[in-house]
KEPAGU-38557 format. One line per field, with one value per atom (N, C-alpha, C, O): residue number from 1; x negated, y, z; atom name; residue in one letter. Coordinates in pm, 1 decimal. Example, Ala and Ser with C-alpha at 12.3 -4.5 7.8 and 13.67 -1.06 7.14 Angstrom:
2
seq <- (1 1 1 1 2 2 2 2)
c1 <- (-1319.0 -1230.0 -1320.0 -1423.6 -1285.0 -1367.0 -1290.0 -1340.9)
c2 <- (-569.0 -450.0 -330.0 -331.9 -225.0 -106.0 3.0 113.8)
c3 <- (780.0 780.0 780.0 846.5 708.0 714.0 787.0 803.9)
atom <- (N CA C O N CA C O)
type <- (A A A A S S S S)
This chain:
109
seq <- (1 1 1 1 2 2 2 2 3 3 3 3 4 4 4 4 5 5 5 5 6 6 6 6 7 7 7 7 8 8 8 8 9 9 9 9 10 10 10 10 11 11 11 11 12 12 12 12 13 13 13 13 14 14 14 14 15 15 15 15 16 16 16 16 17 17 17 17 18 18 18 18 19 19 19 19 20 20 20 20 21 21 21 21 22 22 22 22 23 23 23 23 24 24 24 24 25 25 25 25 26 26 26 26 27 27 27 27 28 28 28 28 29 29 29 29 30 30 30 30 31 31 31 31 32 32 32 32 33 33 33 33 34 34 34 34 35 35 35 35 36 36 36 36 37 37 37 37 38 38 38 38 39 39 39 39 40 40 40 40 41 41 41 41 42 42 42 42 43 43 43 43 44 44 44 44 45 45 45 45 46 46 46 46 47 47 47 47 48 48 48 48 49 49 49 49 50 50 50 50 51 51 51 51 52 52 52 52 53 53 53 53 54 54 54 54 55 55 55 55 56 56 56 56 57 57 57 57 58 58 58 58 59 59 59 59 60 60 60 60 61 61 61 61 62 62 62 62 63 63 63 63 64 64 64 64 65 65 65 65 66 66 66 66 67 67 67 67 68 68 68 68 69 69 69 69 70 70 70 70 71 71 71 71 72 72 72 72 73 73 73 73 74 74 74 74 75 75 75 75 76 76 76 76 77 77 77 77 78 78 78 78 79 79 79 79 80 80 80 80 81 81 81 81 82 82 82 82 83 83 83 83 84 84 84 84 85 85 85 85 86 86 86 86 87 87 87 87 88 88 88 88 89 89 89 89 90 90 90 90 91 91 91 91 92 92 92 92 93 93 93 93 94 94 94 94 95 95 95 95 96 96 96 96 97 97 97 97 98 98 98 98 99 99 99 99 100 100 100 100 101 101 101 101 102 102 102 102 103 103 103 103 104 104 104 104 105 105 105 105 106 106 106 106 107 107 107 107 108 108 108 108 109 109 109 109)
c1 <- (742.2 680.6 547.3 513.8 501.9 356.5 371.9 301.5 484.7 514.3 562.7 568.6 591.5 685.6 608.7 654.3 457.3 342.3 274.0 210.8 278.7 182.8 70.0 -33.4 75.1 -37.3 -90.2 -19.8 -215.5 -314.0 -236.2 -155.6 -254.2 -199.7 -301.8 -422.4 -265.2 -341.0 -424.8 -535.3 -427.0 -518.1 -486.6 -370.4 -587.7 -578.4 -569.5 -608.0 -521.9 -515.5 -388.4 -312.8 -340.3 -216.7 -298.9 -400.6 -223.9 -274.5 -163.7 -70.4 -193.3 -87.2 -118.7 -226.6 -59.1 -92.7 -129.6 -204.0 -68.3 -72.5 34.2 138.0 17.2 117.7 152.2 65.1 298.8 296.3 312.7 378.2 250.7 278.3 338.5 291.6 436.7 503.7 621.2 671.2 652.4 756.3 802.5 752.0 890.1 935.4 943.0 942.8 952.0 945.4 1100.5 1145.2 1177.6 1311.6 1277.6 1227.7 1325.0 1315.8 1410.6 1381.6 1515.2 1599.6 1620.5 1654.7 1580.2 1527.7 1371.9 1344.1 1270.1 1135.5 1084.1 1011.0 1136.6 1038.9 1036.5 1115.5 958.1 947.9 1098.5 1182.7 1095.8 1240.7 1228.1 1125.1 1298.9 1287.8 1233.0 1270.8 1137.7 1114.8 1229.5 1289.4 1253.8 1344.5 1279.6 1158.3 1373.6 1342.6 1264.6 1298.5 1157.8 1095.6 1002.3 950.2 975.9 908.5 786.7 804.1 671.6 562.1 491.4 421.5 503.0 421.7 528.1 564.5 557.0 644.5 538.9 448.3 559.7 491.7 557.8 674.8 426.6 445.3 451.1 380.5 552.2 541.4 402.2 307.7 381.4 286.1 264.0 355.8 146.7 113.4 45.6 -33.4 75.8 -11.1 -88.6 -42.8 -233.6 -308.1 -413.5 -508.0 -409.4 -499.9 -550.8 -462.1 -663.3 -746.7 -701.2 -675.1 -687.9 -647.3 -733.4 -781.8 -776.4 -855.4 -775.4 -658.9 -848.6 -756.8 -679.6 -565.7 -713.3 -647.4 -510.9 -421.7 -510.9 -379.7 -259.3 -158.3 -307.6 -228.2 -83.4 -58.7 9.6 140.7 232.2 354.9 136.0 221.8 242.7 155.1 387.9 444.4 477.9 505.0 473.5 504.4 649.7 690.9 717.6 861.1 912.0 834.7 1062.7 1152.7 1107.7 1135.8 1054.4 1011.7 918.9 814.6 933.9 824.8 752.4 807.8 625.9 537.0 437.0 386.5 409.4 357.4 194.3 165.4 126.4 -28.0 -73.5 -125.4 -38.7 -60.5 -212.7 -270.2 -266.7 -386.6 -413.6 -314.7 -498.0 -508.9 -625.2 -733.3 -625.0 -719.7 -755.5 -697.5 -850.7 -905.0 -812.1 -753.8 -823.2 -777.1 -698.5 -694.6 -628.5 -536.7 -620.0 -573.3 -736.5 -828.0 -863.8 -936.5 -829.1 -801.7 -925.5 -925.0 -1028.2 -1132.3 -1200.8 -1147.6 -1329.4 -1370.5 -1442.7 -1472.5 -1473.1 -1564.9 -1439.7 -1456.9 -1312.4 -1225.3 -1103.4 -995.6 -1137.4 -1086.8 -1124.2 -1242.8 -1006.9 -1046.2 -1029.6 -1127.2 -883.9 -868.7 -701.5 -643.3 -659.8 -506.0 -408.9 -445.6 -285.1 -201.1 -61.2 -7.7 -23.1 104.1 226.1 245.9 295.9 429.6 553.4 544.1 649.3 766.9 839.9 822.4 915.4 1000.3 1084.4 1055.8 1208.3 1326.8 1300.8 1370.0 1225.6 1184.1 1073.3 1001.6 1049.5 918.8 798.8 803.8 674.8 580.8 528.4 478.1 544.1 492.3 560.0 498.8 678.0 760.3 694.4 702.4 613.6 529.4 395.1 321.0 368.3 229.8 238.4 155.5 334.3 368.0 389.6 336.4 443.3 457.4 366.4 372.9 227.1 110.2 130.8 100.8 193.8 231.7 116.6 55.8 74.7 -63.1 -23.4 63.2 -91.9 -104.8 -225.1 -337.7 -202.7 -306.9 -340.6 -259.3 -448.5 -521.6 -481.4 -410.8 -536.6 -509.8 -460.1 -524.4 -326.8 -270.0 -352.6 -284.9 -448.6 -527.4 -647.0 -711.0)
c2 <- (1360.2 1366.6 1468.7 1524.9 1479.1 1534.9 1700.0 1768.6 1748.9 1881.2 1927.3 2045.4 1841.8 1856.7 1874.1 1928.9 1812.6 1832.7 1947.9 1984.1 2020.5 2164.1 2147.9 2206.9 2070.5 2044.3 1930.0 1850.4 1892.1 1750.3 1685.0 1743.8 1580.8 1498.5 1483.5 1469.3 1486.2 1489.4 1374.4 1410.8 1270.0 1159.1 1074.7 1043.0 1036.0 959.3 1049.2 1162.7 1027.5 1087.1 1085.8 1015.4 1149.5 1147.2 1107.4 1159.3 1003.5 946.0 924.3 844.0 1006.1 998.3 943.1 969.1 898.2 878.8 740.5 701.3 665.2 504.8 447.6 511.8 330.4 282.5 134.2 52.7 110.2 -49.4 -132.0 -88.4 -253.8 -357.3 -484.7 -532.8 -537.6 -641.6 -622.2 -715.2 -496.8 -462.2 -313.3 -247.7 -270.4 -105.9 -73.1 -156.2 81.3 114.9 176.8 254.4 136.7 182.6 326.3 337.3 422.1 549.8 558.9 607.2 514.6 495.7 455.8 515.3 307.1 214.6 200.3 135.4 283.6 281.6 139.0 103.0 58.5 -64.9 -122.5 -72.7 -217.5 -296.9 -359.0 -425.6 -321.6 -375.1 -459.3 -444.4 -516.7 -571.5 -456.3 -340.1 -496.6 -371.4 -386.1 -492.4 -281.8 -258.5 -324.8 -342.9 -359.5 -419.7 -355.7 -237.4 -378.9 -321.6 -220.9 -143.0 -213.0 -85.9 -181.2 -246.2 -162.8 -261.7 -179.1 -242.8 -22.4 24.4 130.2 238.2 104.1 208.6 310.6 261.8 433.6 534.3 531.2 527.1 535.1 511.7 671.7 762.1 686.1 796.9 856.0 777.5 946.5 991.2 876.9 842.3 828.3 737.9 815.8 907.9 779.6 824.7 717.2 638.9 707.0 619.6 629.0 704.6 560.2 564.7 448.0 362.7 406.7 317.1 280.4 369.8 117.5 85.8 -14.7 -87.3 -52.8 -162.2 -317.1 -330.9 -395.5 -553.7 -546.4 -591.9 -498.1 -515.0 -445.5 -467.9 -358.2 -256.1 -300.5 -237.4 -425.7 -472.5 -475.8 -489.2 -467.1 -451.6 -537.1 -536.6 -608.4 -665.5 -811.3 -884.4 -836.9 -963.3 -976.4 -1081.0 -840.7 -843.8 -810.7 -830.1 -777.7 -720.2 -777.2 -837.8 -766.2 -814.0 -761.1 -818.9 -676.8 -591.1 -659.8 -684.6 -705.3 -789.0 -691.0 -593.0 -719.2 -644.9 -727.4 -833.1 -673.2 -738.0 -681.0 -567.0 -747.7 -676.8 -665.1 -751.0 -546.3 -516.6 -473.0 -393.9 -526.0 -523.8 -367.1 -344.5 -280.1 -191.7 -197.9 -196.4 -206.0 -184.0 -46.3 55.7 -49.8 64.3 69.8 165.6 -61.3 -75.8 -200.6 -276.2 -207.1 -353.8 -487.8 -596.5 -473.9 -573.2 -617.0 -539.4 -729.4 -744.2 -821.2 -944.0 -756.0 -837.7 -791.8 -708.2 -857.5 -791.6 -665.6 -590.3 -643.7 -493.8 -386.9 -268.8 -438.4 -312.4 -318.8 -261.5 -396.2 -402.3 -287.8 -265.2 -202.4 -103.0 -130.5 -126.1 -166.8 -195.9 -267.7 -307.5 -266.1 -318.2 -213.6 -164.6 -193.5 -139.2 -238.2 -317.0 -211.7 -271.0 -200.0 -78.5 -285.0 -213.5 -299.9 -422.6 -244.8 -287.5 -367.0 -324.0 -470.8 -563.6 -618.5 -613.0 -679.6 -745.9 -888.3 -975.0 -923.0 -1059.6 -1111.1 -1039.9 -1234.6 -1278.2 -1241.5 -1238.8 -1206.8 -1144.6 -1246.4 -1201.8 -1373.3 -1461.4 -1432.2 -1468.2 -1372.1 -1359.4 -1265.1 -1293.2 -1124.3 -1042.9 -1107.1 -1063.8 -1211.3 -1240.3 -1325.8 -1305.8 -1432.9 -1510.5 -1392.6 -1431.5 -1285.9 -1202.7 -1123.0 -1046.8 -1121.2 -1056.2 -908.5 -835.8 -867.0 -721.1 -667.2 -719.8 -555.3 -474.0 -320.2 -279.9 -253.4 -84.0 -49.9 -94.1 11.2 74.5 201.4 293.9 211.8 367.9 413.3 510.8 329.0 341.4 254.0 150.2 279.7 158.0 170.1 156.1 187.2 148.5 96.6 65.3)
c3 <- (3672.9 3556.0 3560.9 3665.2 3479.8 3501.9 3520.8 3594.8 3433.0 3454.0 3584.5 3618.8 3643.7 3788.0 3910.5 4010.8 3897.5 3975.2 3976.6 3877.3 4091.2 4108.6 4187.3 4156.0 4293.0 4401.4 4376.1 4314.0 4412.6 4434.2 4527.7 4599.9 4529.5 4674.1 4802.8 4782.4 4893.2 5006.8 5000.6 5040.8 4974.4 4943.0 4832.4 4806.8 4763.8 4628.0 4522.7 4550.6 4387.7 4269.8 4230.4 4297.3 4132.3 4035.4 3897.0 3850.8 3850.2 3732.2 3604.6 3607.8 3503.0 3391.1 3234.4 3181.2 3195.1 3051.1 3028.0 2938.1 3121.3 3101.5 3018.8 3002.1 2964.7 2893.3 2950.3 2980.7 2960.9 2992.2 2862.0 2767.3 2860.4 2782.8 2841.5 2944.7 2780.3 2814.3 2927.5 2990.7 2939.6 3045.5 3016.1 2925.0 3089.4 3094.6 3222.2 3313.0 3241.7 3372.5 3390.6 3306.0 3505.8 3524.3 3619.6 3731.6 3528.1 3621.9 3733.7 3843.2 3704.2 3806.9 3950.1 4052.3 3912.8 4009.2 4074.0 4174.9 3983.9 4022.9 4044.7 4136.9 3939.7 3936.7 3792.6 3712.4 3753.2 3627.0 3572.4 3632.6 3469.8 3400.5 3251.0 3185.4 3218.5 3069.6 2978.7 2993.3 2879.8 2778.4 2674.5 2658.3 2611.0 2501.3 2373.7 2362.8 2277.7 2169.3 2078.7 2079.4 1983.8 1908.9 1962.9 1883.0 2082.9 2156.7 2248.1 2351.2 2174.3 2238.5 2349.2 2428.0 2366.8 2450.6 2559.2 2512.6 2653.0 2735.4 2827.2 2894.8 2820.8 2887.3 3031.7 3069.9 3100.8 3248.0 3304.6 3260.0 3414.0 3475.7 3558.4 3549.5 3615.5 3705.0 3820.3 3894.6 3825.9 3920.0 4053.5 4032.4 4178.7 4303.3 4353.7 4436.9 4295.9 4336.4 4439.4 4416.7 4552.7 4638.6 4714.3 4716.6 4781.0 4785.7 4926.1 5006.6 4966.6 5079.1 5148.1 5061.3 5277.1 5291.2 5257.8 5220.3 5276.7 5280.9 5402.3 5390.8 5523.7 5622.1 5628.9 5710.7 5529.5 5534.4 5411.8 5380.8 5358.9 5250.6 5283.1 5403.0 5208.6 5262.5 5143.4 5133.1 5059.7 4945.1 5007.9 5054.3 4997.5 5050.0 5184.0 5242.9 5237.6 5388.1 5399.1 5513.5 5336.2 5325.7 5212.5 5138.2 5178.0 5102.0 4966.1 4861.0 4971.3 4836.0 4769.0 4829.5 4633.3 4571.5 4489.5 4439.7 4475.9 4380.9 4276.3 4314.3 4138.7 4060.9 4065.0 4028.6 4099.0 4106.1 3935.7 3864.4 3908.0 3743.3 3718.3 3793.1 3617.2 3589.8 3501.7 3431.9 3491.3 3423.4 3340.4 3399.2 3189.2 3086.1 3037.1 3074.5 2954.4 2899.3 2749.5 2698.7 2706.6 2535.8 2553.7 2650.8 2424.7 2439.7 2423.6 2457.6 2373.7 2395.1 2523.5 2585.6 2583.7 2750.4 2776.6 2768.6 2806.5 2863.9 3003.4 3076.4 3034.5 3165.8 3148.0 3240.7 3007.5 3001.6 2993.5 3023.6 2950.4 2934.8 3057.0 3041.6 3178.5 3284.4 3381.5 3405.7 3447.5 3536.6 3671.7 3746.5 3725.6 3836.9 3826.5 3725.5 3952.1 3949.9 4045.5 4152.2 3984.8 4090.7 4128.4 4050.4 4258.7 4281.2 4206.3 4206.9 4148.8 4088.7 4143.4 4147.4 4178.1 4240.2 4131.3 4017.3 4144.0 4041.9 4160.8 4280.4 4094.5 4153.5 4101.5 4154.9 4020.1 3990.5 4051.2 4121.5 4030.9 4065.8 4019.0 3896.0 4067.2 3992.0 3871.4 3768.3 3893.7 3816.8 3685.1 3584.5 3669.7 3557.0 3442.4 3322.8 3503.9 3438.9 3406.7 3318.5 3482.1 3448.7 3337.5 3248.8 3319.2 3218.7 3088.9 2985.0 3079.9 2955.7 2935.5 2839.1 3048.2 3018.6 3013.8 2919.2 3143.6 3166.6 3213.4 3306.6 3152.7 3185.6 3164.7 3086.9 3237.0 3187.6 3099.9 3123.1 3022.8 2925.8 2915.8 2917.5 2906.1 2877.8 2726.8 2700.9 2636.5 2547.9 2444.8 2428.6 2347.8 2269.1 2116.6 2014.8 2109.2 1982.1 1994.1 1893.8)
atom <- (N CA C O N CA C O N CA C O N CA C O N CA C O N CA C O N CA C O N CA C O N CA C O N CA C O N CA C O N CA C O N CA C O N CA C O N CA C O N CA C O N CA C O N CA C O N CA C O N CA C O N CA C O N CA C O N CA C O N CA C O N CA C O N CA C O N CA C O N CA C O N CA C O N CA C O N CA C O N CA C O N CA C O N CA C O N CA C O N CA C O N CA C O N CA C O N CA C O N CA C O N CA C O N CA C O N CA C O N CA C O N CA C O N CA C O N CA C O N CA C O N CA C O N CA C O N CA C O N CA C O N CA C O N CA C O N CA C O N CA C O N CA C O N CA C O N CA C O N CA C O N CA C O N CA C O N CA C O N CA C O N CA C O N CA C O N CA C O N CA C O N CA C O N CA C O N CA C O N CA C O N CA C O N CA C O N CA C O N CA C O N CA C O N CA C O N CA C O N CA C O N CA C O N CA C O N CA C O N CA C O N CA C O N CA C O N CA C O N CA C O N CA C O N CA C O N CA C O N CA C O N CA C O N CA C O N CA C O N CA C O N CA C O N CA C O N CA C O N CA C O N CA C O N CA C O N CA C O N CA C O N CA C O N CA C O N CA C O N CA C O N CA C O)
type <- (M M M M K K K K D D D D E E E E I I I I N N N N T T T T P P P P P P P P L L L L T T T T G G G G V V V V Y Y Y Y V V V V Y Y Y Y G G G G L L L L F F F F L L L L E E E E G G G G A A A A A A A A W W W W S S S S K K K K T T T T H H H H S S S S R R R R L L L L T T T T E E E E S S S S K K K K Q Q Q Q K K K K I I I I L L L L F F F F D D D D P P P P M M M M P P P P V V V V L L L L H H H H I I I I S S S S A A A A T T T T S S S S S S S S N N N N E E E E S S S S T T T T V V V V G G G G S S S S S S S S K K K K I I I I M M M M F F F F Y Y Y Y I I I I C C C C P P P P I I I I Y Y Y Y K K K K K K K K P P P P K K K K R R R R T T T T D D D D R R R R T T T T F F F F I I I I A A A A T T T T V V V V N N N N L L L L R R R R T T T T N N N N V V V V T T T T P P P P E E E E T T T T W W W W T T T T L L L L R R R R G G G G C C C C C C C C L L L L L L L L C C C C D D D D T T T T K K K K)
């Protein structure tokens, strides 16, 4: 959580204040899970984001599956509100979250 972080990371940045739409985040298992009924936006814990080159990508190289989740500024998803993508762990196929329209949002209004 945000209050537990006292020092900056050696590489990258810590990001907080994002919301998941179309899924929820399991804090105990650290992966995407089914969203709860009647909850549209699930707050994400602090993310440690750093850049990697395309040669260093580890997505799909192990048994852990990742969903390449887009981040948008607003709920209106266009190329003008798109920011970047992050890899989020999942225990189901990534296509499941794609079909549900799962994304991270900076603002829910």
